[in-house]
TISE-589900 format. One record per residue (C-alpha): residue in one letter; x, y, z; residue number from 0. Coordinates in steps of 0.25 Angstrom, whole numbers. Example, Ala and Ser with C-alpha at 12.3 -4.5 7.8 and 13.67 -1.06 7.14 Angstrom:
2
  residuo      X      Y      Z  num
        A     49    -18     31    0
        S     55     -4     29    1
//
This chain:
219
  residuo      X      Y      Z  num
        M      0      0      0    0
        L      6     13     -4    1
        M      7     25      5    2
        T     -1     33     -5    3
        D    -13     23     -3    4
        L    -13     25     12    5
        L    -15     40     11    6
        L    -28     37      4    7
        V    -33     30     16    8
        P    -39     38     28    9
        A    -31     37     41   10
        H    -42     29     49   11
        L    -42     19     38   12
        L    -28     17     37   13
        P    -26      7     47   14
        L    -36     -2     41   15
        V    -30     -1     27   16
        L    -16     -4     32   17
        S    -21    -15     41   18
        L    -26    -23     28   19
        Q    -12    -20     21   20
        H     -5    -24     33   21
        A    -13    -37     34   22
        A    -10    -40     19   23
        D      4    -38     21   24
        G      5    -47     34   25
        R      7    -37     44   26
        S     -1    -34     56   27
        P    -14    -27     53   28
        V    -19    -15     61   29
        D    -27    -18     74   30
        P    -42    -18     68   31
        S    -47    -12     81   32
        T    -42      2     76   33
        L    -52      1     65   34
        S    -65      3     72   35
        G    -74     14     68   36
        L    -72     10     53   37
        C    -85      3     52   38
        P    -99      8     55   39
        V   -105      1     69   40
        P   -119     -5     69   41
        Q   -126      7     75   42
        D   -121     15     63   43
        F   -130      7     54   44
        Q   -144     12     51   45
        Y   -149     -3     49   46
        P   -143    -14     58   47
        S   -140    -25     49   48
        L   -132    -38     48   49
        I   -131    -37     32   50
        H   -128    -22     31   51
        G   -123    -18     45   52
        Q   -109    -16     52   53
        R   -104    -30     48   54
        H   -107    -28     33   55
        V   -100    -14     33   56
        A    -88    -19     41   57
        R    -86    -30     31   58
        V    -87    -20     19   59
        M    -77    -11     26   60
        V    -68    -23     26   61
        H    -71    -26     12   62
        A    -68    -11      8   63
        F    -54    -10     14   64
        R    -50    -23      8   65
        L    -56    -19     -5   66
        L    -47     -6     -4   67
        Q    -35    -14     -2   68
        A    -38    -23    -13   69
        T    -41    -12    -23   70
        G    -30     -2    -18   71
        L    -42      9    -18   72
        R    -37     15     -5   73
        E    -41     29     -9   74
        H    -55     25     -6   75
        T    -52     20      8   76
        G    -59     31     16   77
        A    -71     32      6   78
        L    -74     17      6   79
        W    -73     16     21   80
        A    -83     27     22   81
        A    -93     21     11   82
        V    -92      7     18   83
        Y    -95     13     32   84
        L   -107     20     27   85
        H   -113     11     16   86
        D   -124      4     24   87
        L   -126     12     36   88
        A   -140     17     31   89
        R   -146      4     27   90
        N   -159      2     34   91
        N   -162    -12     29   92
        D   -154    -24     23   93
        G   -162    -24      9   94
        V   -158    -19     -4   95
        C   -155     -4     -2   96
        H   -150      6    -13   97
        R   -150     18     -4   98
        H   -144     15      9   99
        G   -130     20      4  100
        A   -136     33      2  101
        D   -142     33     15  102
        A   -129     30     21  103
        W   -123     42     15  104
        T   -135     51     21  105
        R   -131     45     34  106
        F   -117     49     33  107
        E   -121     63     28  108
        Q   -131     64     40  109
        E   -123     58     52  110
        P   -111     64     58  111
        G   -107     52     64  112
        L   -105     45     51  113
        R    -97     56     45  114
        E    -88     56     58  115
        A    -86     42     56  116
        L    -82     43     42  117
        A    -74     55     43  118
        P    -60     48     45  119
        A    -61     44     30  120
        G    -57     58     27  121
        L    -64     59     14  122
        G    -65     70      5  123
        E    -79     75     -1  124
        D    -77     67    -14  125
        Q    -74     55     -6  126
        W    -86     56      2  127
        R    -94     57    -11  128
        G    -88     44    -14  129
        V    -93     38     -1  130
        K   -107     43     -3  131
        T   -106     37    -18  132
        A   -101     24    -13  133
        V   -111     22     -1  134
        T   -123     27     -9  135
        W   -120     18    -21  136
        H   -116      5    -13  137
        C   -130      1    -12  138
        K   -135      3    -27  139
        W   -136     -8    -37  140
        R   -130      0    -48  141
        E   -115      4    -49  142
        L   -110     19    -48  143
        P   -107     24    -61  144
        D    -92     21    -65  145
        A    -90     37    -67  146
        D    -93     40    -52  147
        P    -80     45    -45  148
        H    -83     37    -33  149
        L    -85     23    -41  150
        V    -73     16    -34  151
        L    -77     19    -20  152
        A    -92     15    -23  153
        R    -86      2    -29  154
        L    -77     -1    -17  155
        L    -89      0     -8  156
        K    -98     -8    -16  157
        D    -88    -19    -17  158
        A    -85    -19     -2  159
        D   -100    -19      1  160
        G   -102    -30     -9  161
        L    -92    -40     -3  162
        D   -100    -40      9  163
        R   -112    -46      1  164
        V   -106    -59      6  165
        R   -115    -57     18  166
        I   -128    -59     10  167
        R   -121    -69      0  168
        D   -122    -60    -12  169
        L   -108    -56    -16  170
        D   -107    -56    -30  171
        L    -93    -53    -35  172
        S    -97    -49    -48  173
        Y   -103    -36    -43  174
        L    -90    -32    -36  175
        R    -82    -20    -42  176
        F    -67    -23    -39  177
        R    -60    -36    -43  178
        Q    -54    -35    -28  179
        T    -67    -36    -22  180
        T    -70    -49    -30  181
        R    -59    -56    -22  182
        M    -65    -53     -9  183
        E    -77    -62     -8  184
        G    -70    -72      1  185
        F    -66    -62     11  186
        S    -80    -56     11  187
        W    -85    -69     16  188
        A    -75    -71     26  189
        L    -76    -57     32  190
        H    -92    -58     32  191
        D    -91    -71     40  192
        Y    -81    -66     49  193
        S    -89    -52     52  194
        L   -101    -61     57  195
        T    -92    -65     68  196
        V    -89    -51     73  197
        P    -99    -42     81  198
        E   -103    -29     75  199
        G    -98    -16     82  200
        P    -86     -7     81  201
        E    -76    -17     80  202
        L    -82    -25     68  203
        F    -74    -19     57  204
        G    -61    -20     65  205
        R    -63    -35     68  206
        L    -67    -38     52  207
        W    -54    -30     48  208
        A    -46    -38     58  209
        W    -51    -51     52  210
        T    -49    -45     38  211
        L    -34    -42     42  212
        A    -32    -56     48  213
        R    -37    -62     35  214
        A    -28    -54     28  215
        L    -16    -58     36  216
        R    -19    -73     34  217
        A    -20    -71     19  218
//
């Protein structure tokens, strides 16, 4: 990983990004307990759900950071973190819904607590427009137009979210957008199964990340 790549990563996410690289290199990873706060907690969700709740978002967060590592698209680190954090917070049921992404963005605009939680991303105005686009479009059937300036971020979110369709046994690799994502099906199943053994709460994401790092060290 080049130093110029690291300059693209928000400071509060740098330990997470480095920990995955260190594990891949066989070095001791960072203590995952330092990563608390990167994932919403159950009370942040408008609708308590086993399908679209904290476990789902925590798994999507893991997939998102692994996908950034695999693609080298680290310039999207802060924006993708924010988009994953927000994407399902405004769901009010587990059915097909094409507007909960837009509703999540409305919550972000209206709730100071959410804006404070995501402020460490350090995003500029255009990057926030990208987060809005990615979150709003993640639940639509049609794809964002190819000419949209935020297409890459939107596709990263959709692929990270799509990998967790294993939870409903509906992952179709042909719908994934990055070739790197299509190689992650086995990991998706393993992460899903492990996540069911971990209680929800502030430490959930840290424990899933610790498991991810341990798996990388064994590889």
